[in-house]
C-alpha positions as a Python dict, from the first residue, in 0.01 Angstrom:
ca = {
    (1, 'M'): (0, 0, 0),
    (2, 'I'): (104, -273, -278),
    (3, 'Y'): (304, -108, -566),
    (4, 'L'): (392, -350, -881),
    (5, 'Y'): (692, -218, -1136),
    (6, 'S'): (648, -194, -1478),
    (7, 'G'): (1038, -8, -1676),
    (8, 'N'): (1097, 154, -1362),
    (9, 'A'): (825, 323, -1245),
    (10, 'P'): (616, 169, -958),
    (11, 'I'): (225, 129, -1036),
    (12, 'K'): (11, 179, -708),
    (13, 'K'): (-207, -143, -744),
    (14, 'E'): (-441, -149, -442),
    (15, 'Q'): (-802, 56, -511),
    (16, 'E'): (-1002, 229, -295),
    (17, 'D'): (-1216, -71, -242),
    (18, 'G'): (-890, -250, -179),
    (19, 'S'): (-901, -463, -495),
    (20, 'I'): (-612, -525, -670),
    (21, 'R'): (-549, -461, -1052),
    (22, 'Q'): (-424, -724, -1261),
    (23, 'A'): (-58, -635, -1308),
    (24, 'E'): (61, -634, -1668),
    (25, 'V'): (335, -941, -1741),
    (26, 'T'): (649, -846, -1840),
    (27, 'S'): (945, -1087, -1881),
    (28, 'C'): (1163, -897, -1589),
    (29, 'G'): (1080, -1146, -1310),
    (30, 'L'): (1059, -1015, -947),
    (31, 'N'): (1340, -719, -1082),
    (32, 'Q'): (1226, -362, -984),
    (33, 'E'): (1392, -231, -1296),
    (34, 'S'): (1389, -308, -1659),
    (35, 'L'): (1657, -570, -1796),
    (36, 'A'): (1993, -468, -1961),
    (37, 'G'): (1908, -363, -2335),
    (38, 'E'): (2252, -637, -2403),
    (39, 'G'): (2388, -949, -2323),
    (40, 'T'): (2178, -1291, -2414),
    (41, 'Y'): (1868, -1405, -2287),
    (42, 'P'): (1655, -1751, -2298),
    (43, 'A'): (1350, -1718, -2570),
    (44, 'Y'): (1129, -1892, -2248),
    (45, 'I'): (1128, -1559, -2088),
    (46, 'C'): (849, -1418, -2303),
    (47, 'C'): (550, -1215, -2191),
    (48, 'C'): (341, -1253, -2498),
    (49, 'L'): (352, -1557, -2732),
    (50, 'R'): (104, -1585, -3005),
    (51, 'S'): (52, -1714, -3361),
    (52, 'E'): (-98, -1549, -3645),
    (53, 'K'): (-453, -1681, -3551),
    (54, 'G'): (-395, -1466, -3170),
    (55, 'V'): (-408, -1712, -2873),
    (56, 'V'): (-599, -2031, -2726),
    (57, 'F'): (-558, -2178, -2389),
    (58, 'S'): (-277, -2417, -2323),
    (59, 'H'): (-359, -2794, -2423),
    (60, 'P'): (-306, -2985, -2711),
    (61, 'L'): (-616, -3071, -2829),
    (62, 'A'): (-654, -2687, -2876),
    (63, 'M'): (-329, -2604, -2969),
    (64, 'K'): (-301, -2870, -3256),
    (65, 'L'): (41, -2736, -3470),
    (66, 'D'): (-136, -2442, -3511),
    (67, 'Y'): (58, -2212, -3218),
    (68, 'P'): (406, -2110, -3074),
    (69, 'Y'): (470, -2298, -2761),
    (70, 'L'): (721, -2284, -2425),
    (71, 'T'): (882, -2642, -2415),
    (72, 'Q'): (1205, -2820, -2307),
    (73, 'D'): (1383, -3118, -2447),
    (74, 'A'): (1423, -3384, -2154),
    (75, 'A'): (1151, -3455, -1914),
    (76, 'D'): (1059, -3191, -1541),
    (77, 'M'): (1364, -3249, -1281),
    (78, 'E'): (1405, -3070, -981),
    (79, 'P'): (1783, -2883, -984),
    (80, 'E'): (1797, -3074, -652),
    (81, 'S'): (1684, -3394, -763),
    (82, 'E'): (1965, -3676, -805),
    (83, 'A'): (1915, -3680, -1183),
    (84, 'A'): (1991, -3331, -1215),
    (85, 'K'): (2323, -3386, -989),
    (86, 'Q'): (2426, -3693, -1194),
    (87, 'D'): (2348, -3518, -1510),
    (88, 'A'): (2477, -3191, -1420),
    (89, 'V'): (2264, -3070, -1716),
    (90, 'M'): (1921, -2903, -1703),
    (91, 'P'): (1704, -2951, -1954),
    (92, 'M'): (1675, -2670, -2232),
    (93, 'Q'): (1369, -2449, -2228),
    (94, 'Y'): (1257, -2296, -2558),
    (95, 'I'): (987, -2188, -2794),
    (96, 'A'): (879, -2438, -3021),
    (97, 'N'): (692, -2459, -3353),
    (98, 'I'): (736, -2087, -3501),
    (99, 'R'): (513, -2033, -3822),
    (100, 'Q'): (404, -1756, -3994),
    (101, 'G'): (254, -1503, -3814),
    (102, 'S'): (401, -1600, -3481),
    (103, 'V'): (512, -1339, -3219),
    (104, 'A'): (708, -1342, -2927),
    (105, 'G'): (773, -1043, -2694),
    (106, 'Y'): (965, -949, -2459),
    (107, 'K'): (902, -688, -2187),
    (108, 'Y'): (1141, -402, -2082),
    (109, 'F'): (1494, -371, -2179),
    (110, 'R'): (1680, -38, -2179),
    (111, 'F'): (1785, 45, -2500),
    (112, 'R'): (2134, 233, -2509),
    (113, 'N'): (2323, 192, -2848),
    (114, 'L'): (2216, -154, -2917),
    (115, 'N'): (2379, -216, -3271),
    (116, 'Q'): (2259, -622, -3318),
    (117, 'V'): (2020, -865, -3245),
    (118, 'G'): (2086, -1232, -3315),
    (119, 'L'): (1838, -1532, -3279),
    (120, 'T'): (1975, -1859, -3231),
    (121, 'V'): (1718, -2084, -3391),
    (122, 'R'): (1670, -2436, -3552),
    (123, 'G'): (1338, -2624, -3759),
    (124, 'E'): (1286, -2644, -4140),
    (125, 'A'): (1225, -2257, -4218),
    (126, 'Q'): (1280, -2010, -4418),
    (127, 'G'): (1177, -1658, -4369),
    (128, 'E'): (1319, -1349, -4152),
    (129, 'F'): (1181, -1199, -3804),
    (130, 'L'): (1059, -870, -3783),
    (131, 'V'): (1243, -709, -3458),
    (132, 'R'): (991, -426, -3362),
    (133, 'T'): (928, -251, -3001),
    (134, 'S'): (549, -330, -3042),
    (135, 'P'): (391, -608, -3212),
    (136, 'E'): (211, -425, -3523),
    (137, 'G'): (491, -67, -3488),
    (138, 'E'): (787, 8, -3705),
    (139, 'I'): (996, -264, -3794),
    (140, 'C'): (1337, -187, -3665),
    (141, 'D'): (1545, -474, -3827),
    (142, 'R'): (1493, -774, -4055),
    (143, 'I'): (1668, -1121, -3964),
    (144, 'P'): (1701, -1369, -4244),
    (145, 'V'): (1677, -1707, -4146),
    (146, 'R'): (1694, -2043, -4343),
    (147, 'S'): (1724, -2294, -4125),
    (148, 'E'): (1751, -2673, -4228),
    (149, 'G'): (1786, -2970, -3938),
    (150, 'N'): (1771, -3021, -3565),
    (151, 'A'): (2153, -2791, -3515),
    (152, 'W'): (2087, -2417, -3301),
    (153, 'N'): (2190, -2177, -3531),
    (154, 'T'): (2236, -1825, -3508),
    (155, 'Y'): (2146, -1547, -3749),
    (156, 'A'): (2141, -1170, -3661),
    (157, 'G'): (2137, -838, -3797),
    (158, 'E'): (2174, -504, -3721),
    (159, 'V'): (1884, -279, -3567),
    (160, 'K'): (1781, 55, -3510),
    (161, 'V'): (1576, 35, -3145),
    (162, 'P'): (1510, 431, -3027),
    (163, 'E'): (1743, 440, -2724),
    (164, 'G'): (1525, 414, -2369),
    (165, 'I'): (1308, 162, -2202),
    (166, 'H'): (1129, -22, -2486),
    (167, 'A'): (966, -384, -2536),
    (168, 'L'): (1110, -629, -2805),
    (169, 'Y'): (863, -847, -3068),
    (170, 'L'): (980, -1087, -3284),
    (171, 'C'): (751, -1166, -3557),
    (172, 'Y'): (845, -1449, -3807),
    (173, 'Q'): (752, -1438, -4161),
    (174, 'G'): (788, -1674, -4364),
    (175, 'S'): (770, -2070, -4442),
    (176, 'G'): (802, -2383, -4231),
    (177, 'S'): (830, -2438, -3839),
    (178, 'L'): (1117, -2282, -3639),
    (179, 'D'): (1187, -2356, -3235),
    (180, 'L'): (1388, -2022, -3052),
    (181, 'I'): (1643, -2132, -2768),
    (182, 'Q'): (1762, -1724, -2704),
    (183, 'F'): (1832, -1407, -2841),
    (184, 'H'): (2144, -1176, -2835),
    (185, 'L'): (2115, -841, -2764),
    (186, 'E'): (2460, -654, -2832),
    (187, 'R'): (2529, -271, -2837),
    (188, 'R'): (2834, -8, -3001),
    (189, 'L'): (3052, 79, -2731),
}
């Protein structure tokens, strides 16, 4: 029998005919439980990434500059390669080209007393990120952003997320284009 986990609950995946249903894509990796609802997380663990136009096959000719995408600031390298050992710094991975209507989603977190969400971004943009627990759901917070240039800056806002296990969606509304490298969740003690 094969079991996969969604949040904290195991889901039977093997069907009577022996086939296996598609597993839900999450940001949890191989954890058998949800992520802690506090701390700093890299943007690249998103399990949902789309533009205002929806999604498209990840190819430069199809995407043009209309869609957000995952990238990094240096060439690929193996962690144990000689270049990585000499440099001692791995490439910074991030979401690039976040524009009006872009959504980055993360599943799942165990939220308890979440107080603040901070977003570290760069680019040329002015607008706000709507923080939600579902792509079109109730707005839990609005984080205003006014970014100019290539320096990474953090913008934060107080958030009202219900306690329990929830997804986190960051929905951008505004002009220009941003890169998102990480987000920080802080809870009241």
